N, C-alpha and C positions, 0 to 999 in steps of 0.2 A: 371741630370737636367730634370725636368718635361717637357712634351710636350703638346701643345695644339692641337685641332682637325685638324688644317690646315696642320699638319706635319712640319711646320716651327718651329724650336727650338727657344726659346726666344733670341732676338738679343741684349739683355742687360742683364748682371748679375752684380749686385753691391755688392761688399763685404764691410760690415760696421763693423769695429772692433776698439777697444781701442788699441793704440800703442804709443811707443816712437820712434821718428825718429831723426836720426843724419844728419848732413850736409855732402855733397859729394864733391869730386873733379870734375873739369870740364874737359871733354874730347873734343878735337878739331880735325878737319879733314881738309885737304887741297883740292884744286880743282883737278879734275881728268882728264879733257881734255879741249881744247880751246872752248869757247862758247861766244856768244853775248847775253846779257840779255835785254829784252824789257819789259817795263811796260806800262799798259794802263788801260782804263776804258770803259766799254760797257754801253751805255745809250740809252733810247728811244729818237728819233730824235725830237719829239714834246715837250714832258713833261720834258725831262732831267733826268728822273728817272732811277736809276741804273737797269740793267738787271742782276738778280741773277742766277748763275749756267749756263751762256751762255757758249757754247762749243767753244774753241779756238784750232785750229789745223793747223799745218804746212803742206801745200798742198803737196801731193805726198809722204808723210811719215806717220808714226804712232805716231809722236810726238804731244802731245795735253796737254791741261789743261782746267780748268774751272774758271769763275769769282767767287769772293767770294760774301758775302751778301751786299757789298757796290758796286758791279759791277767791282772791280779792279781785275787785273790779272798780272802775271809775266810769261813770256815765254822765256826759255833758248834754243837758236837755236845753233847748232854746226856751227862753223866758216865757214866751207866749204858749208854750206846750206843757207848763207845769201844773195846770189845773184840768180836771176832768179827763185825765190820762192815766193809764196803767203801765207798769213795767211787767213784761212777761219774762219768766225765767224757765228754761227747759234744759233737760239733761237726760240723756238715754238711760232708761230703766228707772226713771223717777216721775212722780206726778208733777204736771205743769203747776207753776205758781203765778198768781196774778196779784200785784200789789199796787194800790193807788200811789201815784207819784208823790202826792202831798203827805203821805205817811212815811216816806223815806227820810232818813236822817242825812244831813249833808256830810257828816263825819264818817260814821260807821254803822251800817245796818246789817244785822245777821239775818240771812234768809235760810230757813231750814226747809230741806227737801225731803219728802217721804218716798220710799221705795215703792215701785209699782210691781206687784206680783203677777205672773202670767200662769193661769191655770190651763190645764190640758184642754178643758172644755172650750176655752176661747179660741183654740187653734183648730180651725176647721179643716185646713189643708196642710199636710206636711209635705215639703218638697222631697220626694223620693229620690230624685236624680238631680244633684246640685249643678251638674254641668248643664242640664236642660234649663234649669232656672236662670243661669248665667246667660245662656243664649236668648231667653226671653227678655232678660234686662237689656241686652244689646239691641234687640228688635224693637224695644219700646223707648229707646234713648231719645229719638227725636220728638217723640210725643210728650215725654216727661220733663224735658229740659228746655229752658227758655229759647225761643226761636226769633226773638227780637233783640237788637243790639242793646246793650246796657252801658251806662256811664257810672262808674263806681268811684267812690272815695274809700281809700283803705289806708291802714296804718301798718308799717313794716318795721321790724326790728331784727338786727343780726348781731351776734356776739361771737367772740373767739376767747376760749379759755385755755390757759396752760395748767393742766391738771384741774385743781379746784379754784384757781384764781382767774378772775376776769382781766384780760389784757386789752380787749377792744370791744367797743359798743357803738353801734350805729342805729339811727332811727330815721324814719321818713314818713311823710304823708304824701300819698300819690293819687293821681286819677288814672283809672283803668278804663279803656274803651274795650268792651268785651263783645266780640262778634257772636252771632247766633250759634248755638251748639251744633247745628248741622254743617257750619262752615269750618273749613280747615285753616282759614286765614289766622295769622298770629295776632294776638291781642296787643294793643298799644298801651304804653305807660308814659305818663308825664310826671315829673318830680315837682311837687309843690313846695315842700319844706324838708329840710334834712339837717341832722347834726351828728356829730361823731366825737368820741373820746378814745384815745389810744394811749396806753402806757407801754412803750416800747422796751422798757427795762424788763418786763415780764415775758418778752419774746426772745431772750438771749440775743444772738446775732442775727435773728431771722426777722423778716417782715412778712407777716401772712396777710394776704388780701382775699377776700371772698368775692369771686367774680359772678356776675349775674344779677346781684342785687335783688330787687323786687320780682325780676323775671323768674328767680328760683322758685318763687311762691306760685305764680300763676300757671306754670307748667305742671304743678301738682293737680291741677284741675283734670283728673283722669277720665272724666266723662266727655271731654271735648277733644276732637282730633286737632293736632297730631299727637297729643299727650297721652293717649290712652295706653295703659300698661296691659289691659286685657282687651282684645278685639277678636273678631272672627278669624283673623290671620294668626293670632297667637294662642287661642283658646285650647288647642290641642296640645300645647306644651305644659299645661298645668293640670294638677289634680285638685278637685273641688270637694268640699265636704260641708254639710250642715252641722255647725258646732254649738249653736245656741239659738234661743228665741227670746227676744226681750221686748220692751216697749219704748217708744218715744212719742210724745204728744198724743198719748192714749191709743196709738196705733201699733199693731204688731210689727216687729222687725226680725227678719231672718238674718242670722250672722253666719256667713259663708266663709270658711277658711280656705286658703289656697296656697299652693306651693308648686315649684317647677317639678316636672317628672325627672326620674333618675337619668334618662337617656339624654337629656338636654345638656350640652357642654358649654353653654354661655351663661354668665351670671344673669338670672332673672329675679323676680320678686316672690316674697311669701308674706302672708298677712291675712286680714279679714275684711270682708265687704259687708256693710250693713244695708239691707235691702228692705224697703217698705213693702209689706205683704200685699197691699191693695194696689198700689200704682206700679210696683216692681222697679222703683227708682233707687239707685244707690244714694243714701243719705249721708254716708260716712265711710271712710276707708282708712285703715292703718296697715302699713306695709313696710317691709325692709328689703334691701338688696342682699342677695346671697353672696357672702363675702368668702366662701369656700375657694373661689377662683381668684386668689389673692392678686396675682400680677395683672390679670385682666380688669379686675375691679379698680385697683390703683391707677391704672392707665386712663380710666374714665374720668378721674377727678383731678389728679395732680398735673397741672400744666407745666410748671417749672420747678426745679429744685436745685439747691446748691450742690457742688461737688463735695464728696465725702459724706453724703447723707443718704440713708436707705429709708424710704417712706412707704409705709403700708397702711391700708384702710382697715380699721377694726370693725366699725359699724356705720351703716348708712340707713337711717330709718325716717319714715314720713307719716304724715296724717293730713287728711283733707275732709272737710265737712261741708254740707250743702244746707241751703235754706229754701223754704217753699213759700210761694206767693201765688194764690189763685190756681193751684194745681200744677204749677210749674217750678222746677228746681233750678238753682243757680249756685255758683261758687260762693262760699261764705268765709271759710277760714282754712288756713294750711300752715303746716310747720315741717321743718326738717332738721335732722341732726347728723353730723358727720364726725366720727371720732377716728383720728389717725395717729400713728406712732412714727417718730423719727429716731432712728439709730445712727449715732455718729461714729465714724471709724476711730477717732482719736479721743472719745469720751467713754467713761465707764457706764454712765447712766443714760437711759433714753429719755425722750420728751414725749408726753401725751398731750395732744391738743383736741379740743372739741369746738367745732364750728356749728352754730345753730341759727336758724332764722325762723320767724313766724310772721304771718300777715293776716289781718282781720278786715273784712269789709264793714265799714261803719255807716255807710249811706249809699244809695243808688237811686237811679231813675232811668226810665225808658229813653233811649238816645235815638238820634236820627241815623238813617242807613249810612251816612257819610260820617267818618270819624271826625270829631271836633278837635282832636289832637293833631296839630300840624306836624308834617314829617321832621321839621327842624327841632321841635320840641320833644320828640319821642326818645326815650331812653334806649340805648343800644343793648342788645342781649348780653353782651359781655361787659356791661358797666361795672366799675368798682366805685362804690360811693367814696367821693373825694374827702381827703382828710381835712380840707379847709373849712368844711361845714361843721362848725362848732357852735354850741349853744346851750349846754347843759346847766349853765349857771343862771339861765333865765327861766323862772318858774312859769311865766306866761308864754313861753315859746310857741305852744300849739294853739293858743286862743281857744276857740270853740270846738276845735277838732277832737273827736273821740280817739283815745289811744288805749293800748293794753297797759294795765297797771304793772309797773316793774316789780320784780322779786326783790326781796331784801338784800340778797348777795349782790345784785346789780346796783342797787341804790348805794351800797357800801363802796362798791368799786368806783362809781362816779364821784363820791365824796373824796375818796383817797386820791384819784387822779386830779381832782380840782386842787387838793392841797399841794400836790406836787407842781402844779402849774403856778401856783401862788409863790412857792418857794423859788422856782426858776426866775419869775419876774422880779422878785426881791434881789436876787443875785445879779 
């Protein structure tokens, strides 16, 4: 796989092939331990707008999740943790919220968040030189981020849409062995559970497969080598600017925007880094790949394509956020989206596809120096989640694992695909 100058390997690879696919049996799983499930929605207290990717955590534990694009969340709490515990809700630019677990409703709790205003009097130091601030961030990276191995549990989801219609949905629960942040050793992943639904009628004569699976998500941990998109080797290829000052967890956050310099002839990234003003740790990053270099960008992502098809990448955007524990930060959530267009030589209209993935760490613990994930159990970096892992008909598939609440369009797509499966079985 080709690499771009940032040393970040492409976080999407799309395999486009002609194929004939048969239907598969459904695999089901039961619950693993007693838990209580709470559902809720996080919104702006004034406007009522949903807050997307708000962090939800069970106080005093490492159990966590995030809200989806509609502000909804589901949190599964072990039965023995439902008393004398609080749910902590945080979102950039808003006051933190603490809610006793016993006051949560099992069906739907609306959590209203209030905006945090930042007065100029609170800002003691304004970064006059944004590039010097970035250099300070890089110098303090080893101090700010976990230097002990972690064993994480995470939920992963990937989707493929043809225009607005979902054609493929895959989900998985995984274990991640994360090496210390000073180490450049690749992290290890073990698949615990997975399921998939595909409606190949929506993909024309194409079968689109997302290569990399959960590895797409962990290489978005841009504060850990070798995935860093900005390092001392690449810093001179970017322009940096202080674009905003906000707050999270009652702490000031510098928002530094960046983009590649005009003389750089390879596709690099542009976006924003959210930097804690006290520790100088990057707490969040949103960035996109410069698609002005169309042919070079497309060659990074498209591994195979059928004859007669001209494929171009329209957009490649990403987001990663970090969580803090005892003054140390670690990877918490990431997502990516790739939009690409296929022009057919013998067809009047083109096809627009969107591939998207997201991954949230739902629990973690300090791990031994030696990875508990055996080599034979480790997912390969070019993994494609297999089609035979089906299980959307089972409501108890995940048991006590925390997952990201699906959006309504995804739920509708699952129901539609299930109806098609039933029709096929009757025939």
